[in-house]
C-alpha positions as CSV (number, residue, x, y, z in Angstrom):
1,X,27.5,-20.3,-4.8
2,X,26.8,-18.7,-8.2
3,X,28.5,-15.5,-9.4
4,X,32.2,-15.5,-8.7
5,X,34.0,-18.0,-6.5
6,X,37.7,-17.7,-5.7
7,X,39.1,-21.2,-5.8
8,X,42.4,-21.7,-3.9
9,X,44.3,-25.0,-4.0
10,X,46.8,-24.8,-1.2
11,X,50.2,-26.0,-2.3
12,X,51.8,-24.6,0.9
13,X,53.6,-27.5,2.6
14,X,53.3,-26.0,6.1
15,X,49.5,-25.5,5.8
16,X,49.0,-28.9,4.3
17,X,51.0,-30.5,7.1
18,X,48.9,-28.5,9.7
19,X,45.6,-29.7,8.2
20,X,46.9,-33.2,8.0
21,X,47.8,-33.1,11.8
22,X,44.2,-32.1,12.6
23,X,42.9,-35.0,10.6
24,X,45.3,-37.5,12.2
25,X,44.4,-36.2,15.7
26,X,40.7,-36.9,14.9
27,X,39.8,-33.2,14.8
28,X,36.5,-32.0,13.3
29,X,37.5,-30.8,9.8
30,X,34.0,-29.4,9.1
31,X,34.4,-27.1,12.0
32,X,38.0,-26.1,10.9
33,X,36.9,-25.4,7.4
34,X,33.9,-23.3,8.7
35,X,36.3,-21.3,10.8
36,X,38.7,-20.8,7.8
37,X,35.7,-19.7,5.6
38,X,34.6,-17.2,8.3
39,X,38.2,-15.8,8.6
40,X,38.3,-15.4,4.8
41,X,35.0,-13.6,4.9
42,X,36.4,-11.2,7.5
43,X,39.5,-10.7,5.3
44,X,37.4,-9.9,2.2
45,X,35.3,-7.4,4.2
46,X,38.4,-5.7,5.4
47,X,39.6,-5.3,1.8
48,X,36.4,-3.4,1.1
49,X,37.1,-1.1,4.1
50,X,40.8,-0.5,3.1
51,X,40.0,-0.5,-0.6
52,X,42.9,-2.8,-1.3
53,X,43.7,-6.1,-3.1
54,X,44.9,-9.3,-1.3
55,X,48.5,-8.3,-2.0
56,X,47.9,-4.9,-0.3
57,X,47.9,-2.7,-3.4
58,X,45.3,0.0,-3.4
59,X,42.4,-0.2,-5.8
60,X,42.3,2.2,-8.7
61,X,40.4,5.4,-7.7
62,X,37.1,6.5,-9.2
63,X,37.3,8.1,-12.6
64,X,37.3,11.9,-12.2
65,X,33.8,12.2,-13.7
66,X,32.4,9.5,-11.3
67,X,34.1,11.2,-8.3
68,X,32.7,14.5,-9.2
69,X,29.1,13.1,-9.7
70,X,29.3,11.4,-6.3
71,X,30.6,14.6,-4.6
72,X,27.6,16.5,-6.1
73,X,25.0,13.8,-5.1
74,X,24.1,13.8,-1.4
75,X,21.8,10.8,-1.2
76,X,20.7,7.7,-3.1
77,X,17.1,7.2,-2.2
78,X,17.1,7.5,1.6
79,X,20.7,6.5,2.1
80,X,23.7,8.9,2.0
81,X,26.1,8.4,-0.9
82,X,29.4,6.9,0.2
83,X,32.6,7.9,-1.5
84,X,33.9,4.3,-0.9
85,X,34.8,2.2,-4.0
86,X,32.4,-0.7,-4.8
87,X,30.1,0.5,-2.0
88,X,27.5,2.7,-3.9
89,X,24.5,0.5,-2.8
90,X,26.5,-2.0,-0.7
91,X,24.9,-4.9,-2.7
92,X,28.2,-6.5,-3.6
93,X,29.6,-6.1,-0.1
94,X,26.6,-7.6,1.5
95,X,26.5,-10.5,-1.0
96,X,29.9,-11.9,0.0
97,X,29.3,-15.2,1.9
98,X,31.4,-18.1,3.2
99,X,30.9,-21.7,2.3
100,X,32.5,-24.8,3.7
101,X,32.5,-28.6,3.8
102,X,34.6,-31.3,5.4
103,X,37.4,-30.7,2.9
104,X,37.1,-27.1,1.6
105,X,36.5,-23.5,2.6
106,X,35.4,-20.9,0.2
107,X,34.1,-17.3,0.0
108,X,32.3,-15.7,-2.9
109,X,29.4,-13.7,-4.3
110,X,26.3,-14.5,-6.3
111,X,26.1,-11.0,-7.7
112,X,26.4,-11.1,-11.5
113,X,28.8,-8.1,-11.8
114,X,31.1,-9.4,-9.0
115,X,33.4,-10.9,-11.6
116,X,34.0,-7.7,-13.6
117,X,34.9,-5.8,-10.5
118,X,37.3,-8.6,-9.4
119,X,39.0,-9.1,-12.8
120,X,38.3,-5.8,-14.6
121,X,37.1,-5.6,-18.2
122,X,35.2,-3.6,-20.8
123,X,31.4,-3.4,-21.1
124,X,29.9,-2.5,-24.5
125,X,26.6,-0.7,-24.5
126,X,24.7,-0.9,-27.8
127,X,22.8,2.1,-29.2
128,X,19.4,2.6,-27.6
129,X,16.5,5.0,-27.4
130,X,14.3,5.6,-24.4
131,X,11.7,8.1,-23.2
132,X,13.0,10.5,-20.5
133,X,10.9,12.8,-18.4
134,X,12.0,16.4,-18.0
135,X,10.7,19.5,-16.1
136,X,11.5,23.2,-16.4
137,X,12.8,25.0,-13.4
138,X,13.4,28.6,-14.2
139,X,15.7,28.7,-17.2
140,X,17.0,25.2,-16.5
141,X,15.7,21.8,-17.7
142,X,16.0,19.0,-15.2
143,X,15.1,15.3,-15.0
144,X,11.6,14.8,-13.6
145,X,10.1,12.0,-11.5
146,X,7.2,10.1,-12.7
147,X,4.8,11.9,-10.3
148,X,5.8,15.4,-11.4
149,X,2.7,17.1,-12.8
150,X,4.3,19.5,-15.3
151,X,6.8,17.1,-16.7
152,X,7.1,16.3,-20.4
153,X,8.6,13.3,-22.1
154,X,11.2,13.3,-24.9
155,X,12.8,10.4,-26.7
156,X,16.6,10.4,-26.2
157,X,18.9,8.3,-28.2
158,X,22.2,7.1,-26.8
159,X,25.0,6.0,-29.2
160,X,27.2,3.0,-28.6
161,X,29.9,3.3,-26.0
162,X,32.4,1.2,-24.1
163,X,32.9,1.4,-20.4
164,X,36.3,0.2,-19.0
165,X,36.0,-1.2,-15.4
166,X,39.4,-1.4,-13.7
167,X,40.2,-4.6,-11.7
168,X,39.6,-4.1,-8.0
169,X,40.4,-7.6,-6.6
170,X,38.6,-8.3,-3.3
171,X,38.7,-12.1,-3.3
172,X,42.1,-13.8,-2.9
173,X,44.7,-15.1,-0.5
174,X,47.2,-13.0,1.4
175,X,50.1,-13.7,3.7
176,X,47.9,-12.7,6.6
177,X,45.3,-15.2,5.5
178,X,48.0,-17.9,5.5
179,X,49.0,-17.1,9.0
180,X,45.4,-17.1,10.1
181,X,44.8,-20.6,8.6
182,X,47.9,-21.9,10.4
183,X,46.7,-20.5,13.7
184,X,43.2,-22.0,13.2
185,X,44.7,-25.4,12.3
186,X,46.9,-25.2,15.4
187,X,43.9,-24.4,17.6
188,X,41.9,-27.3,16.2
189,X,44.8,-29.6,16.5
190,X,45.3,-28.7,20.2
191,X,41.6,-29.1,20.8
192,X,41.6,-32.5,19.2
193,X,44.5,-33.7,21.3
194,X,42.7,-32.4,24.4
195,X,39.5,-34.0,23.3
196,X,37.5,-30.8,23.0
197,X,36.7,-28.0,20.6
198,X,38.7,-24.7,20.1
């Protein structure tokens, strides 16, 4: 899983003991880890819905300029614009996937910009020039699509700038996640003792 992967080494004695009991009872650890990875995926998706970090703190809101631009923009292509954080095109949200083996469970994304949204940081854009298409509409000048017949092109130069992206952690481990892992380990232990699957 490329991109960002949240690695968690469990040092919780109760969870380690619960996992060990499943192994000693002959339980299917691959199935347990797959269930844990699935539960972690649900937990991450829930954070996108509630716009909150694993510890429950709310993500920083959009910058006023971004919030205003979104309020004025009704659609993006054919899709309506959502005011939700990190959900402009839903690419990051849809890229979150679980991964598991006999000994580990993980959840992460292969989207290159997933890391900066998780950890925050600054992006420096270098000076650049590009051709932009414009059209006149009454007394106003607006951006023009490529197919617009009366559009004209103009070279526009952008100076250097730095964009600061606040951290909005979506990957991580919460107290609720801990309780879920304990419950799943208990279910798998009971199933192993009974000779079945949870």
